[in-house]
N, C-alpha and C positions, 0 to 999 in steps of 0.2 A: 485861528489863534485862541478863543475863547473857549472851547474844551479844554483847551492845555494849561489854561491861565487859571479855569474851575478844580482842577482836576490837582495841578500841583501848585497851586497858590503865586502862580511867577506872575511877576507886573508887566506890562510890555516892553518896557526896554530891553528886557531881558532876550523875549524872544524875536525882535527887530535886530540884534546881533547875529540871529543863526538864518542860515541858506534854507532857501526853499526843501532840501533834502532831510534836513535834520528836522526841522518843524515836522513833515510828515512823519520820519521816526518816532517824535516824542506823541505826535497826533496817534499813531497808534499802543502806543503805551499807556495813552490817557485813555482810550479806548477799552485796553484790556483791565486795566484797574479799576474804571467805573465799570465791568461789567457787562458791558452790550457784546451784544452777540451780533448783529445783523451789520454791524462798521460805522452806524451812525450814533451820536452822544447826544 
């Protein structure tokens, strides 16, 4: 969740409301936005 928070500037309560599937989708978007190639932020 930290990678999502850093990239999108979201507080933990915003992400607490998401299910694991939604979190994984946002994590992928954070990876893309951050320009990371290997899947690790």
